[in-house]
Structure formats: C-alpha cells, structure tokens
FIDOPA-548604 format. One line per 10 residues: number of its first residue (from 1); their letters; for each residue y, x negated, z of C-alpha. Coordinates in steps of 0.25 Angstrom, whole numbers. Layout:
! FIDOPA-548604
NUM	a	Y/X/Z | ...
END
This chain:
! FIDOPA-548604
1	mfskskvndp	-144/125/-179 | -146/118/-166 | -160/113/-162 | -165/108/-148 | -167/94/-148 | -180/89/-142 | -174/76/-137 | -172/82/-123 | -185/90/-122 | -195/84/-112
11	ieapkssgsd	-207/77/-119 | -219/85/-119 | -233/79/-118 | -242/82/-129 | -251/93/-125 | -266/89/-125 | -277/99/-125 | -285/91/-114 | -283/96/-99 | -282/81/-95
21	akpatpapaa	-269/79/-101 | -258/77/-92 | -243/80/-96 | -236/68/-100 | -226/63/-89 | -215/53/-91 | -217/40/-84 | -210/39/-71 | -197/32/-71 | -196/19/-65
31	pvaakpaapa	-188/20/-52 | -174/15/-53 | -170/7/-41 | -157/11/-36 | -147/0/-36 | -139/-1/-23 | -124/2/-26 | -116/-11/-27 | -104/-11/-18 | -92/-7/-26
41	akpkaapsvl	-83/-18/-29 | -70/-16/-22 | -59/-14/-33 | -47/-23/-32 | -36/-15/-26 | -23/-14/-34 | -11/-21/-28 | -2/-14/-19 | 12/-12/-25 | 25/-11/-17
51	ssdlvvkgnl	35/-5/-27 | 49/-10/-29 | 55/2/-21 | 46/0/-9 | 51/-7/4 | 40/-11/14 | 44/-15/28 | 31/-20/35 | 19/-29/32 | 9/-28/21
61	ettgdiqieg	-5/-33/21 | -16/-31/11 | -28/-39/6 | -24/-34/-8 | -12/-36/-18 | 2/-32/-16 | 14/-31/-26 | 27/-30/-20 | 39/-24/-28 | 47/-19/-16
71	kvegdirahl	52/-25/-3 | 43/-28/9 | 48/-32/22 | 36/-38/30 | 24/-47/29 | 14/-46/17 | 0/-50/16 | -8/-48/3 | -18/-54/-6 | -9/-54/-18
81	ltvgegatvk	6/-51/-16 | 16/-50/-28 | 30/-49/-24 | 37/-42/-36 | 50/-47/-42 | 59/-37/-35 | 51/-37/-22 | 55/-43/-8 | 46/-47/3 | 52/-50/17
91	geimaddlvv	41/-56/25 | 29/-65/25 | 19/-64/14 | 5/-68/14 | -4/-67/1 | -15/-74/-6 | -7/-73/-19 | 8/-71/-19 | 17/-69/-31 | 32/-68/-28
101	ngrvvgrvrg	41/-62/-38 | 51/-56/-29 | 57/-60/-15 | 50/-64/-3 | 57/-68/11 | 47/-73/20 | 35/-83/22 | 25/-82/10 | 10/-86/12 | 1/-86/1
111	lkvrltstar	-11/-93/-6 | -5/-92/-19 | 10/-90/-20 | 18/-88/-33 | 33/-87/-33 | 38/-82/-47 | 51/-85/-53 | 57/-72/-47 | 52/-75/-33 | 62/-77/-21
121	vegdiihkti	55/-82/-9 | 62/-85/5 | 52/-91/14 | 41/-100/16 | 28/-100/7 | 15/-105/12 | 5/-106/0 | -8/-112/-5 | -2/-112/-19 | 12/-108/-24
131	aiesgahfeg	19/-106/-37 | 34/-105/-38 | 39/-102/-52 | 53/-107/-57 | 64/-98/-53 | 57/-93/-39 | 67/-94/-27 | 60/-99/-15 | 66/-103/-1 | 57/-108/9
141	svqrnddpls	46/-118/11 | 32/-119/4 | 20/-124/11 | 6/-125/5 | -6/-121/13 | -21/-119/10 | -21/-107/19 | -7/-101/18 | -11/-87/23 | -16/-91/37
151	qgnaapapsq	-7/-88/48 | -9/-101/54 | 1/-108/45 | 12/-100/50 | 25/-107/54 | 26/-108/69 | 36/-98/75 | 49/-104/80 | 49/-106/95 | 58/-97/103
161	g	66/-105/113
END
C-alpha cells in the first residue's frame, strides 16, 4: 500500500567495471560569507500614561512621550506631552511637542504648543510655534522664541531686598 519514495535517497554513482573509476562526489558548496549582524533598530517606546486616578508629586523627565490623565504637581520635561481633558498639571512644562486638552498652571516651554478648545492654561507660554483653538482659556503672556527649551531664556528672578 505504501512505497518508499526515492526522492530522499542519496544519489548513487553508476558502477563501472574499471578499477580507475572514482565514486561520484557532489561538487563542494560555495562558501557562504556570514553577514555581520546589523544592529537592531531600537523600537519606538510606547508613551507613558498616567491614569486619571493617579496623583504625582514630583518632577517627571523623559526623552519619550507622556500622556497625563491624572494630576501632576511638579515640573515635566518630555519629547511629546499630552495633557488629557480631565488632567491638571501644576509646574513648569518643557516639551518638544505639547498638546493641552486639560488644565496647566505654570510656565510652558515648547517647540510646538497646541491648546485645544478644552484647554485651561494659567501661565506664560514660550514657544516656537503655537496654535490656540477657539474656546481655549488662556491667562498669561505668549512669547515666540527660536529656542524655547534653552534655560537661558528664563525670566530673571526677582531681587530680594
């Protein structure tokens, strides 16, 4: 009923009657040059999310992205920062890209700042580009700067006297 297939059997050289006949050998395989392992591309990390029931007292700093839905009392530095509609941030924010949907009390520094219609910002904004949607609430000053993230642009401290 079943028969053995000869597909996987080794190839046999034809037998010759002469003593000079050498067994057939397969040609040697060409050497394969091993490719050096390419450095693995670093996968983009997912944004850190601070949930709506979370309260953080202290500073946050990352080169990645943060999405805040809860409350932060402290300074924040990030690449992309999204302040959720129900979120509150009290402190200075420094981000390459900032989207405010919630409440911010404190100075904002960003290359690209966007206040959506639900934003509530109390503090100065130093930016390279800014977009303020209709309905956003903003109290403070706005200053354009080519390098808003540099600390040299900070307002001088009031003199004690």
